[in-house]
N, C-alpha and C positions, 0 to 999 in steps of 0.2 A: 549665629553671629560668627564672623571670622575669628580665628585665633588671635589673641592679643599679641601685639608686637610683630605681626606679619602683614605684608601688603595685601590689599583687597584683590581677590582673584576674580576671574570672569564668572558671572552668575550662571546657574544651571538653566536648562531649557524651560523648566516649569516657571521660572521667574521672568521669562521672555516669551509671552504667548504668541506674539506675531512671528518671532523667529522659529518657534516650535511648529506653528502651522506651515510656514514656508518649508521647513525641513521635512515635515511629513509628506508634503505634496511631492517632494523630490524622490521619495522612496517608490520604486517600481512595483507593479503588481505581477511579479515573477518569482520563481523559486530562487533561494539563495541563503546566504548567511548575513547576519547583522552584528555589528560590534558597537557596544555602548562605551563611551569614554567619559572620564570625569574632567574637572577643571585643570588638572595637571597632565592631561593627555594619557592617563593610564587606562587600560582596558578594564572595565568593570564586569562586563558580561558578554558572552558570545552565544548566539542562538541561531537556529535554522528555521525556515518556514517554507511552506508550499507557496504562499502568497506573502511576500515580504511586507507590502503595504498594510495588509490587514493585521498581521502579527505585530508590527511595530506600533501601529495606532492603538492597539489594545492596551499597551502599557500606560498610555496617557489619557484614556477616555474617562477614567474614574477620578479625575482630579489629583493625579500624582500619587496614587498608592492607597487611597482609602478602601478600595475593594480588593486589594492584593494582600498576600501574606506579608508579614513584617520584613522578611528577607528581600522580596521583590520591591516592596514599597521603599525600603531604604535605598536600594539600588537606583530606582527611578528618580528619587530626589537628588541624586548626585550626577545624573546624566547631563553633560554639557555639549555633547556632539554624538552623532549617529553616523556610522559608516555601514556600507553594505557591499556585498560581493554577489553578483548574479551568477547562477549556474543554469545548466540546461534542464535539470530535473531535480526532484527531491532526493533521490539516491546520491547524486553528486553533492548536494548540500549537506547530507548526513556525514559523508566522508570528509568534506572540507571542515565542517564543524568540529569533528573529532581531532583533526590535525591541528586546527587553530587552538583549541582548548589545551591540547597536550603541549603545544609550544609556548603559549602565553600564560596558562594556568591562572585565569581570572578569578578573583576572590569570590564573586557571587555565582560562579558555576558549580560550586560545591553543594549539590543537593543533599548528598549523604553527609551526615553530621560528622565533623572532625572534632570529637570531644576528647581526643587523646586517650581513648579507652583501650584501643588495641594497638599493638606495635606493628611496624613494618620492618622488613629487612631491606637495607639499602646497599647497593654496589655502586661506587662512585666511578663510573666508566669515564667521566670527564678528566680524571687524573691520569698521569703517566703510569703510576702504580696504584691501581684502585684499592680503596679500603672496602671492607665488608663489615657491617655493624647493624645493630638493632636500634631503631629510632621510632618516635611517635610523631615526628614532624615531617611533613612532605614539602613544605614551602621553602622558598628562597634557596633552591638548589639548581644546578645546571640541568637543562633539558636532556642531556646525555645520561645523567644518572638514572638508575633503574630502581624501582621499589617493588617489592613482592609482599603481598598481604592485602589488608590487615589480617593478622593471625589471632584467632580466638584463644588457642592454647599457648600461652606465653611460655610456660615451662617446657613444652615440647620444642618450641622454636629455639630456646636457649640451648637445650640439649643437642638439637640438630646442628646448630652453629658450632658448638664445642666439638662435636664429632668431626665436622667438616674441617675445622682448623687443625684437628689432630691428624687427620688422614692426608690432607693436601697441604703442601708448604705454601703459606700465605703470609702477607704482610700482617704483623701482629700488633704494631703500635702506630698511633696516628702521627707521632713525630719520633725520629730516631733517638735512641737512648744515648749513643755516643756520636761525636762528630766525625771521628776519623777511623772508626773500626766497628765491626759488627758486634751484636750482643749474643747472649747465650742461645736465643731462639735459632740463630743460624747454625750454631755448633751442634744442636740436637736435631736439626732437620725440620724445625717448625716454620722457618722463614727462609726464602731463597736469597736473602741478603739484599733487599731492595734499597736499604739505606746507603750502601756503598755501590749500588748498581752492578752487583755481581750477576744479575740476570737482566736481559734487555726488556724494555717496555713491551715490545711485541710478544716475546716469549711469555711474559707474565700475563698479558691479556689472554693469550691462547689457553694457558692453564686455568685461568679464572672462569673462562667460558664453560669448562667442565663443572666447576662448582655451581655456576648458575643453573645448570641442568637439574641439580638436586631440588632447587626451590621452584623450578618450573614443572615439577612432577614428572620428570623424564628420567627417573632412576634406571628403568630397564634399558633405555637407549644408552645411558652412560655406562652401565655394566657391560653391555655388548661391546661398546667402543673400547673400554679398558681391557677386556679379554683379548680382543684383536691386537691391541697395542702390546700386551704382555707376551703374546705368542711371537710377535715380530721381534721384540727384544731378545727372546730366547733363541730364535733362529739366528740372530746375529751374534750369539754367545755373549751378549751383554747382560749377564745374570744379575748384576747389581741393580740395573734399571728395571729388569723384570721383577725383581723382589720388591721394589718400591711400588710398582703397579699392583702386585699381588696384595700388599698390605692395604692399598686403597680399596681393592675389591672386597677384602675381608671387612674393612670398616664400613663400606656401603651396605654390605649384606647385613651387618649388625644394625645399622641405621634403619634399613628397610623392615627388619623384623620388629623393631620398636615402634616404627611409625605407622605401619600399614595395618588395616583391618580388612579382612577378606569379606566381600559382599557378593560373591558369585559372579557369573558371566565374565570370566577372566579374559575374554577376547576383545573387549571394547573399552575405550577410554571415553569418559564423558564428564560433563559438569551438570550438577543438579541444583536448581535454584528454587527456593520457596520462602514464604514469609508468614508471619503471624502479626495481627494488628488489633488494637483496641479502639480504633476509630480516631485516635489522636497521634499515636506513635506506631511505627511499623518496624519490626525486627526482621532482617533478611539474612538468610544463611545460604552460602554457596559451597557445596561439597565438591571437591576435586577428586575424581576417581580415575586412576590410570591403570589400565590392564586389569580392571575389575577390583582394584584395591583403593581404599580411601587413603589419600596421601596428604590432603590439606582441607582445612575447614575455615572459610573466611566469613567474617561477620560484619554487617552494616546496620545502621539505624537510619530511618528517614521519616520525615513528616508525613502523616497520613491524612492531612487536611489540605484541601484545595484552596486556591486563592480566594474564592467566594465563601469559604467556611464549610463547604460540604465535604464529605469523605472522598478521598482520592480513590479512583479505581485501582484495585490491586495490580491489575495488568500494567497500568501506567507506572506504578512504582517499580515493578520488576523490569520494565523496559528501560527505565532510567538507570537502574543498577547494572543491567547488561551493557548499556551504552558506556557508562562510566568505567566499569571494570575492564571490558575488552578493548577500550581505547587506550588503556595504560599498559597492556601486556604485549609481549612480542607475538608474532604470528605463530611461532612453534608452540606457544602455550595454549592456543585455542584448540580444543579437542574436536574430534569428528562428530560428536553428538552433544547436544545441549537439551536437557529436559527442564521444562518449566511447569510451575504449579498452575498458572493462569495464562490464557492467550494474551499476546501483546497487542496493543492498539495498531501498531504498524509492523506486524509480524513478518509479512513478506519483504518489506523494506529492510528490516533488521537482518533477516536471513540472507538477503543478497549482500548486505554490507559485511557480515561475518564471513561469508564465503570468499568475498573479494579480499578481505584482510588475510584470511588463512591461505588463500591460493589454491585450495582444494575443496572438494565437496564437503558439505556439512549438513547434518540433519538436526532440525529444530522442531521439537515436538512437545505436546501437552498430553502426557499419557493418562489414560483413564482406568486401566485395569492391569492385572497381573504384576509381574516383578517390577516394572518401571514405576507403576503407580505406588507400589510399596516403598520405593526409594523416595518418591515425593513426600509420602506420609512421614517417613523417617526424618527428612530434612525439615518438614513443617513442625514436627514435634520438638526438634532442637530449637527452632526459631521461637516457639511458644515459651520454652524455658528461658531463653534469652530475654524475651519481652517481659516475663514476670520479674526477672531480676532487675531490669531497667525500671519497671513500675515500683518495685519495693524501694529502690534507691531514691526515686523522686518523692515518694510518700514520706520516707524517713527524713529527707532534707526539709520538706515542707513543715513537718511537725516540729523539727528543731528550730526553724526560724520563727514559727508561731509561739513556741515556748519562750524563746529569747525575747520576743516582743512583750510577752506578759511579764517576764522577769524585770525588764527595764521600763515597763509601762509606756511602750511605744504605741502610737495609734494604729500602725500597720506593721506587718512583719518586715524586717530590714532585708532588702534585696541585695544591695552592695555593701559589704562590710570590709573595712580595711584594718589591718593589724600592723603595728610598728614595734620594732625592737632595736636595741643598740648592742654592738659587740666590739670588744677591744681587749688588749692586755695592758693593764695599768696605764691606759690612755693612748698607747701606741697603736697605730693602724686602726683608728676608730672609724667604724662604719655603721650604717643603719639600713634596715630593710623595711620595705612596704609590700605586704602581700594582700591580695584581694580575693575574697570569696563572693561569688555571685550565686544566689539561690542555694546557699549552703555548700557550694563546691568550689575548689580552687580554680581561679581564672588566671593561669600563669602568664598569659599574654599581657596582663596589666601589672605584673610585679615590677617593682622599681628598687634600685640600689643607690645608696647615697654614701659619699665620702664626707666625713665630718670636716668642715672647713675652719671652724673656730681655732684661732691660734692659742687660745687658753687651754685647749685639750691637746695634750702631747704626751710623749713618753714620760712617765713618772707623775703625771697629773691628769686624773680623770674626773669628769663631771657629767654623769648621766642626765641630770636635770637640764643642764645647758644644751647637751647634745640633742635631747628630745625636743626642746623648744626650738632649736635651729631647724630641725627637720620639719616641724609643723609650719614654721614660717615659709620654708621653701616649698612645701607641698601645696599650701593654700594661697600662695602669693598672687597667682592670677585671679583667683576668685575675689580676694580682697581688693585688687586693683579694679576689677569690674564693678564691685560695689561702690568703691570710691568715685568711679566715673558715672554713677547714677543708674547702673543696671538693676533690673528687678530680679533679685536672686530667687525669689519664689518661682518666677516664670522660668528662669534658667534651670532650677532644680527639676521642675516638671518636665522640661525638655530632656534633661539628662536621664530621666527615668524611662524614656522610650527609646527603642532602637532606631526610630525615625529621625532622631536629632543628629545633625551632621556638623554642628558648629564646633568651635574650638573647646568650649567648656562643656564637656559631657561626662565628667568623672566625679560628680558629687556623690559622696558616700552617705548612705542612710545611717551608718554607725561607724565610729572610729574607736578601736580598742588599743590601749597602750599596755605593753608588757611592763608591769611594775605596780607599785603601791600608790599611796596618797601623794608622796613627794613628786613622783613623775607626773601624776595626773595634774597636780597643781601647777607645775611648770608648763604643761601643755595648755592648760586653760589660760594662763597668763599670756602665753604667746598668741593664742587665738583672740584674746582681748585686745592685744596690740593691733591685730588685723581687723578688729571689729567684726569677728565672726563667731564670737563665743555664744551668742544667742541662737545662731542658726544651726551649728553643728551639734550632734549628739555624740558625747564622748564618755567612755568608761575605761577602767583599768582592771587588769586581772593580776593579782599578786601571786607569786610563785608558791610560797611556803604553804599557805592554807587554802589556796585556790579561791580567794575571796574577790568579789566584784565590788568596786568602788565607783560612785558617781560624784561629779564635782560638787563641792560644798558639804558633802555628807561625812560625818565623823565616823560612822560605823558602816561596815560592809552590808550589802544586801543579804537578806535571808534567802538562802538557796540550798538546794539538795545536790549533793555531789553527783547523783545519778541522773539528774534531769537533763533532758536533751539540749536545752538552750545553753546550759553551762558546758556541756560536752562540746558543743559547737564552738564556743569561745576558747576552750582549751585546744581544740584542733587548730584554730586560727593562731593562737599564741605559739603553739609548738612549731607551726609552719613558719611563722615570722622569725622565731629563734633559729630554726634550721637554716633559713635563707640568709640571715645575718651572719651566723657563724661560718657558713661556707664562703661567703664573700670576704669576711675578715681573714680567713685562712688563705684565701687566694691572694689578698693584698699583702699579707705577711710573708707568704712564700715568694712573691715577686720581689719584695724588698730584701729578703735574705739572699736572694740570688745575686743581687747587685753587690759589688765590692764596696766595702766601707770607705775605700778611697774615693769613690764617686761622690760621696757626701761632702767632701772637702771643697770649699769654694776655690775656683781657679784650676781645678783638675778636670780636664775633659776626657772623653773615652780613649783618645789616642795616647795621651800622656799616662793614663792609668795603665794601659797595656804595656807601655815602655817600662814603667816602674816595676810592675809585676814580673816582666821578663828579666829585669836586672836582679831583683831580690828573690824571685822564685815563689814567695809566699807573703801573706799579710803579716804573719808572725815575725818574719825577718825584717819587714819595714818597721814594725812596732818597736823592736828592740834596738834598731839602728840609731846612731847618734845623728844630730843635724848635719855634721860634716859628711858622714857616710851617705845620708839621703841626698845631699847636694851633689854627690858624685854620680848619681843616676842620670841617664840621658834626658835632657830637656828640663832639668830641675836646677834652679839657682838657689843661692843662700836664703833669700827671703821666703821662697816657696818651701824650701826644706824646713825652715824654722816653723812655718805654719803647719806642715804635716806632723812634725815632732810634737808640737803643742796640742794638736788634735788628739794624739794618743796618750799624752802625759798630763792631761788635766789643765792645759793652757786655756786661754780665753776662747778658743774655737773648739774645745773638746765637746764631745757628744754627751749630754747629761743623762741620756737614757740607755747608753750602750751596755751597761752592766745589769740592767733590770731584767730579771727572768721570771718574777713571780706572776702567776696566772690569776687574773681577776675576771670573774664571770660577769 
């Protein structure tokens, strides 16, 4: 069903059989690329095909996704239009698909799981002075920004970045520390002074390209380049610049010593790709070897089950990894040799594509013996360890949800669990958090933050019960409205349990956990009773002091063991909700404290506040000034001066919470 309160949008093609048939007849039987769009004209998926008509028809032949994997079935149910681009041959289609995916980054083109497990290194080339930082999110960024990774060894990545920032003068802060002068980083040579533009954007980009070579595995090229540059400076008698380059060379030598592992055959640079699979999940490892040394190890996970439920051919998984990885890297990052564990279904086509991207010859091989086969075996062994770790994590989370179901006497293990917490200081800057665990793991894309809106909760007056009740009313308001309009909540809940549901109400939790005791739980149940949802929702609370679990209406906590997996899962949920709430509260408090107290006085706008501060130099001077002295400031008359004076001296407009500093958890 459409989201409540929004206009009805055009239906998808599955809901218009005649339009779907007509659209499929228009697709030509030629090679090319196809683009699936949703009702808001966003690109859902981009694919290539040797015969466009056959490939596009295959998505709709099984009734809208019943024979597909959940990912593809969800995509098909949202398709409202199909576009296609015809090419001369399949090789051109492969290149076009890579360029389109890189530019548009459609959501459903992510075959490799983005579970935020491994971090990437990002360089924001789209900015005048690019930043370089570690991130676990690749979406919602400019196409000009570059990502390197994902990196399996997070500690090594952080150490590498720390060394790079120590060796090369780089932008150290996302925002300047001072508005009109440089900070200490400039004085000690860690930053070239980008905040005051002491270096041009072109010069900074040029220097940062050297840094990018480190994360492209091109350390040897960079060392040779720096040696030539150092000699050139020395010939010009510019010994200070030569010394800076010498320090960079020494730092890179130390970095290479820490980072590299010799594996013989020092004359060739190559990538080695292998996987390990249990028939359900595949762990893929990509070893980057430059001049015979291991300089990077990238990790991926992918589904090992085909659309019809049969195991996916390992070569097909490797091919998708190769396509996705090398479509995201620069041409200089593609090595002259690529070793694979299994042959690819379209190996000749992939080989031609990689050679075209690289601009030079490339060898693509599946070694069977001697040293190269040993490299494949080494990478496969690392992939098997990664697969075992992924399996252990999945089994542990499944046992935890099953134990929680037994503890709370639920018919099935809860898949979506939501946790709520309140944070404030004596009622000031009161906020709430909503965190979501799916299958026992944090799903941060579903986290929500709330500012408490009740006028009764303010500085000097806190009420956690009222705040928690307000959040429950706001969180489940749409569900209550749907029930009041006659919707079948049982049917909506079943739809929300599957990834194929695309309506507005798809966030029904199997369990709601409140951080608090019986008082908070009673307030929540009363709020749900007002919404007429108290019989549908499963709610519990977890008290901090004794780690006790309470259910609605029960006088005593549930009997539980502190070490049982279900209770540990609830504690992780509670701690995450508390962390998220506290961080949001600190953010709100910090923003409020940054604002001048003058801005809280009615009738004072930003311009007049600046004029008053320019006249008195500080807030303390305004506070001790008389009404007559305040009235002498530019733009302030006697009436406004009296209002400002009363604000600071306990008059009718004074701030009742200005002196409160006690901390309430």
